[in-house]
C-alpha positions in Angstrom: 46.1 71.7 -54.7 44.6 75.1 -55.0 41.1 73.6 -55.0 41.7 72.0 -51.6 42.7 75.2 -50.0 39.5 77.0 -51.1 37.2 74.4 -49.3 34.9 75.9 -46.6 35.4 73.9 -43.4 33.0 75.8 -41.3 30.2 73.3 -42.1 32.1 70.6 -40.2 31.9 72.4 -36.9 29.6 71.0 -34.1 26.8 73.2 -33.2 26.9 73.3 -29.4 23.8 75.4 -29.2 21.5 72.5 -30.1 22.4 70.6 -26.9 19.7 71.4 -24.3 21.8 70.8 -21.2 24.9 69.5 -19.7 25.8 65.7 -20.0 25.3 65.2 -16.3 21.7 66.3 -16.4 20.9 63.9 -19.3 22.4 60.9 -17.4 20.4 61.7 -14.3 17.1 61.8 -16.2 17.8 58.3 -17.7 18.7 56.9 -14.3 15.6 58.3 -12.7 13.4 56.7 -15.4 15.0 53.3 -15.0 14.7 53.5 -11.2 11.0 54.4 -11.4 10.3 51.5 -13.7 12.1 49.1 -11.4 10.2 50.4 -8.4 6.9 50.0 -10.2 7.7 46.4 -11.1 8.8 45.6 -7.5 5.6 47.2 -6.2 3.4 45.0 -8.4 5.4 41.9 -7.4 5.2 42.8 -3.8 1.4 43.4 -4.0 0.9 40.0 -5.5 3.2 38.3 -3.0 1.5 40.2 -0.1 -1.9 39.0 -1.3 -0.7 35.4 -1.6 1.0 35.4 1.8 -1.4 37.4 3.9 -4.8 37.1 2.3 -7.0 34.6 4.2 -7.0 31.2 2.6 -10.3 29.2 2.4 -10.1 26.2 4.7 -11.7 23.1 3.3 -12.2 19.5 4.3 -11.6 16.9 1.7 -13.7 13.7 1.0 -12.8 10.7 -1.1 -15.1 9.4 -3.8 -15.7 5.8 -2.8 -17.7 2.7 -3.7 -20.6 2.2 -1.4 -22.7 -0.9 -0.9 -26.5 -0.7 -0.7 -26.1 -2.3 2.8 -24.6 1.0 3.9 -28.1 2.1 4.9 -28.2 -0.7 7.5 -24.7 -0.2 8.8 -24.2 1.1 12.3 -20.4 1.1 12.2 -17.5 0.8 9.7 -14.1 -0.5 10.6 -10.9 -1.5 8.7 -8.6 -4.4 9.3 -6.7 -7.3 7.7 -7.5 -10.9 6.7 -5.7 -13.2 9.1 -5.4 -17.0 9.1 -6.4 -18.2 12.6 -4.3 -21.3 12.1 -0.9 -20.4 10.9 2.5 -21.9 11.8 6.2 -21.2 11.0 7.3 -24.8 10.7 10.8 -25.5 12.0 13.0 -28.5 12.5 13.3 -30.1 16.0 17.1 -30.5 15.6 20.0 -28.6 14.1 21.4 -29.9 10.8 21.9 -29.2 7.1 18.8 -29.4 4.9 19.2 -31.9 2.1 15.6 -32.0 0.8 12.8 -29.6 0.4 9.6 -30.9 -1.2 7.3 -27.8 -1.3 7.2 -24.3 -2.7 4.9 -21.3 -2.1 1.3 -22.0 -2.9 1.5 -25.8 -2.5 -1.2 -27.5 -0.5 -0.1 -29.9 2.2 -1.8 -32.4 4.4 -1.1 -33.1 8.1 2.1 -35.1 8.7 3.3 -34.7 5.1 7.1 -34.5 5.0 8.0 -31.0 3.9 11.8 -31.2 4.3 14.6 -33.5 5.5 17.9 -32.8 7.2 21.1 -34.8 6.8 20.7 -38.0 8.9 23.7 -40.3 8.1 25.1 -39.9 11.6 21.8 -40.7 13.3 21.2 -43.7 11.1 24.6 -45.0 12.1 23.6 -44.6 15.8 20.4 -46.5 15.1 22.2 -49.4 13.4 24.6 -49.6 16.4 21.7 -49.6 18.9 20.0 -52.5 16.9 23.3 -54.4 16.8 23.6 -54.0 20.6 20.1 -55.4 21.0 20.9 -58.5 19.0 24.1 -59.0 21.0 22.3 -58.8 24.3 19.5 -61.1 23.0 22.2 -63.7 22.2 23.6 -63.4 25.7 20.2 -63.8 27.1 19.8 -67.3 25.8 23.1 -68.4 27.4 22.2 -66.6 30.7 18.8 -68.4 30.8 20.4 -71.8 30.2 23.1 -71.2 32.8 20.6 -70.0 35.4 18.4 -73.1 34.7 21.3 -75.5 35.2 22.4 -73.8 38.4 18.9 -73.9 39.7 18.7 -77.7 39.0 22.1 -78.4 40.6 21.2 -76.3 43.6 18.1 -78.4 44.1 20.2 -81.5 44.0 22.8 -80.0 46.3 25.5 -80.2 43.6 26.3 -76.5 43.5 26.7 -73.6 46.0 24.3 -70.8 46.6 26.9 -68.3 45.5 27.2 -69.9 42.0 23.4 -69.8 41.7 23.3 -66.2 42.7 26.0 -65.3 40.2 24.1 -67.0 37.4 20.9 -65.2 38.4 22.7 -61.8 38.5 24.2 -62.4 35.1 20.7 -63.2 33.8 19.3 -60.0 35.2 22.1 -57.9 33.8 21.5 -59.3 30.3 17.8 -58.4 30.7 18.7 -54.9 31.7 21.1 -54.6 28.8 18.3 -55.6 26.5 16.1 -52.8 27.9 19.0 -50.3 27.5 19.5 -51.4 23.9 15.8 -51.0 23.2 15.8 -47.5 24.7 18.8 -46.6 22.5 16.9 -47.8 19.5 13.9 -45.6 20.4 16.2 -42.6 21.1 17.8 -43.0 17.7 14.5 -43.5 16.0 13.2 -40.3 17.6 16.4 -38.4 16.6 15.8 -39.7 13.0 12.2 -38.5 13.1 13.5 -35.1 14.2 15.4 -34.8 10.9 12.0 -34.8 9.1 10.0 -31.5 9.0 6.3 -32.4 8.8 3.2 -30.3 8.3 1.3 -29.9 11.6 -2.1 -29.5 9.9 -3.7 -29.3 6.5 -2.9 -26.0 4.8 -1.2 -24.0 2.2 2.5 -23.0 2.0 2.7 -19.2 2.3 6.5 -18.6 2.4 9.6 -20.7 1.9 12.2 -19.5 4.5 15.1 -21.9 3.9 16.8 -23.6 0.9 18.6 -26.9 0.4 22.2 -26.7 1.8 21.4 -24.3 4.6 21.8 -25.0 8.3 18.4 -25.0 10.1 17.9 -25.1 13.8 14.9 -24.9 16.2 15.8 -21.5 17.5 17.9 -20.0 14.7 20.9 -19.9 17.0 23.2 -18.0 14.7 23.1 -15.7 11.7 24.1 -18.7 9.5 21.1 -20.8 10.5 17.4 -20.6 9.7 14.7 -21.0 12.4 11.7 -21.7 10.1 11.7 -23.8 7.0 8.3 -22.8 5.7 5.2 -20.9 6.9 1.9 -22.6 6.3 -1.7 -21.4 7.0 -5.1 -23.1 7.1 -6.9 -21.3 4.4 -10.3 -22.4 5.8 -9.6 -20.4 9.0 -9.5 -16.9 7.4 -11.1 -14.1 9.4 -10.9 -10.3 9.3 -9.4 -8.7 12.4 -10.7 -5.2 12.7 -9.9 -2.4 15.2 -13.1 -0.9 16.7 -12.9 2.3 18.8 -13.6 1.8 22.5 -16.4 4.3 22.4 -18.2 2.2 19.8 -17.5 -1.3 21.0 -20.9 -1.5 22.9 -22.6 -1.4 19.5 -20.9 -4.7 18.5 -22.4 -8.0 19.5 -21.4 -11.7 18.9 -22.8 -13.2 15.7 -23.8 -9.7 14.5 -24.2 -9.7 10.6 -21.4 -7.9 8.7 -20.4 -7.2 5.2 -16.8 -7.5 4.2 -15.1 -5.7 1.3 -11.5 -6.3 0.3 -9.5 -3.3 -0.9 -8.1 -5.5 -3.7 -11.7 -6.2 -5.0 -13.8 -3.2 -4.1 -16.8 -4.4 -6.2 -17.0 -7.8 -4.5 -18.8 -8.1 -1.1 -18.7 -11.0 1.3 -21.2 -11.8 4.0 -19.8 -12.3 7.5 -20.5 -12.3 11.2 -18.8 -11.3 14.4 -17.0 -14.4 15.7 -15.2 -12.9 18.7 -14.7 -9.7 20.6 -11.2 -9.9 22.1 -11.6 -9.1 25.8 -8.8 -6.6 26.0 -8.1 -3.1 24.6 -5.1 -1.5 22.9 -4.3 1.5 25.2 -2.1 3.1 22.5 -4.8 3.1 19.9 -7.9 3.1 22.2 -9.4 0.2 20.2 -10.7 -3.3 20.8 -9.9 -6.1 18.4 -13.0 -7.7 16.8 -12.8 -10.9 14.7 -15.2 -11.2 11.8 -15.7 -14.6 10.0 -16.8 -15.2 6.4 -20.0 -17.0 5.7 -18.3 -18.0 2.4 -15.4 -16.8 0.3 -13.4 -17.7 -2.7 -9.7 -18.4 -3.5 -9.1 -14.6 -4.1 -9.3 -14.0 -0.4 -5.7 -14.2 0.9 -4.0 -13.6 4.3 -2.9 -10.1 5.1 -5.2 -8.5 2.6 -6.7 -5.2 3.8 -10.4 -5.1 4.3 -13.3 -2.9 5.4 -16.1 -4.3 7.5 -19.7 -2.9 7.7 -21.4 -3.9 11.0 -25.1 -4.2 10.1 -28.3 -4.1 12.1 -29.8 -7.0 10.1 -28.5 -9.4 7.4 -28.5 -8.2 3.8 -31.5 -9.4 1.7 -31.1 -11.1 -1.6 -32.1 -8.1 -3.6 -29.5 -6.0 -1.9 -26.8 -8.6 -2.4 -27.3 -8.5 -6.2 -26.8 -4.8 -6.5 -23.3 -3.7 -7.4 -21.5 -1.1 -5.3 -21.8 2.5 -6.7 -19.8 5.7 -6.4 -20.8 8.1 -3.7 -19.7 11.4 -2.1 -21.1 13.3 0.9 -24.3 15.2 0.0 -22.7 18.5 1.1 -20.1 18.1 -1.6 -22.6 18.5 -4.4 -24.0 22.0 -5.0 -26.2 23.7 -7.7 -24.3 26.3 -9.8 -26.0 27.9 -12.8 -28.6 25.1 -12.9 -25.9 22.4 -12.9 -24.9 20.0 -10.2 -21.2 20.4 -9.6 -18.5 19.3 -7.2 -15.0 20.7 -6.7 -12.0 18.6 -7.2 -8.6 19.6 -5.7 -5.9 19.6 -8.3 -2.5 21.2 -7.6 -4.0 22.9 -4.5 -6.6 24.6 -6.6 -10.4 24.0 -6.7 -11.6 22.7 -10.1 -15.3 22.7 -10.9 -16.6 19.4 -12.2 -20.2 18.8 -13.5 -21.7 15.6 -12.2 -24.9 13.5 -12.5 -26.4 12.2 -9.3 -28.6 9.2 -8.4 -30.0 7.7 -5.2 -29.5 9.1 -1.7 -28.0 6.7 0.9 -28.0 8.3 4.3 -25.6 11.3 4.2 -24.2 10.1 0.9 -25.3 10.7 -2.7 -24.7 8.5 -5.7 -22.5 9.9 -8.5 -23.5 8.4 -11.9 -21.0 10.3 -14.0 -18.2 12.8 -13.7 -16.0 11.3 -11.0 -13.9 8.2 -10.4 -13.2 6.2 -7.3 -10.4 7.7 -5.3 -10.9 11.3 -6.4 -10.6 14.0 -3.7 -13.5 16.5 -3.6 -14.2 19.4 -1.3 -16.8 18.5 1.4 -19.3 21.1 2.5 -19.0 23.5 -0.4 -19.8 27.1 0.5 -20.2 30.4 -1.5 -16.5 31.0 -1.0 -15.5 28.0 -3.0 -15.1 28.9 -6.7 -12.9 27.6 -9.5 -9.3 28.6 -8.9 -9.6 29.1 -5.1 -6.7 27.8 -3.2 
């Protein structure tokens, strides 16, 4: 106990003299330092944003890496369009009824007058049977009327009957003849109605679409939402042509029978020879174009209606040597530049210019062949200038 009382507690006192200033001044210095740091960060962000928003962007024009035919050197015009069957029909029934038979599906070949479908016909067959029975009945009456008229004529000649009785027999005979004609007409009408229940192919062709199924009601005009107007759609696959829109300003460069080269977007490496079959004598005022039809000299089964196509209108037919050369990749010549002894182009990826080293080949007009470094469909910058560098946006 005595030892506790003798302990010196002066060492536990806080030395206020070591503090350099009041608490309020220390807090202000810390706040000022934080504020300055925040302002510096905001200034840097603002400068970056300002540069991005207000620095002038480099305007560029893009070109697509595409497959080019050697015939391009002889082309005076290029147009796009679609393969269209010139003979095409949505085949419908001639009467309204429930379809009980459908004999074709998509892709089937059909010949003219082939039965494609059949409607329910039991009521019409009953009418036909009745008309035939009426004909037989009237034909039986005709024999009796002929005999009666013959007897009356003989009796009248002998003076054994009156003129009135002879006239009545003659009138009956004529009525029976007329009834026979009516019965024959009824038979023809029923046979026509029965034929209307058959849906036949109007020409040789291929079934493109099947528009109705067994059990559905079909009618010539599709009179209601529950009936079908067309049963199938067929096309004559030997009548395929490309319908291309040509600008009004260039239509004077197109002539009938002018040689052409057709390329389908589905098969860009396959080329088909063609020629101008018709220049439709009217213009589309909305598009300022004129429709030009281009026929195939020959084509294969891969050519289908509604395929998109490109047409090269040529100054002269392609020679055999050119036809055997496969299409090759090209870009505009201005898209290829020399940088550090290398030939490069600039792809656009995520809105940034990316430098790509390429190898070039032949020159075709304003285009240059690309033998390596690019793929068809790539987007490159056309007319590269000194402002275009990797990373420019």
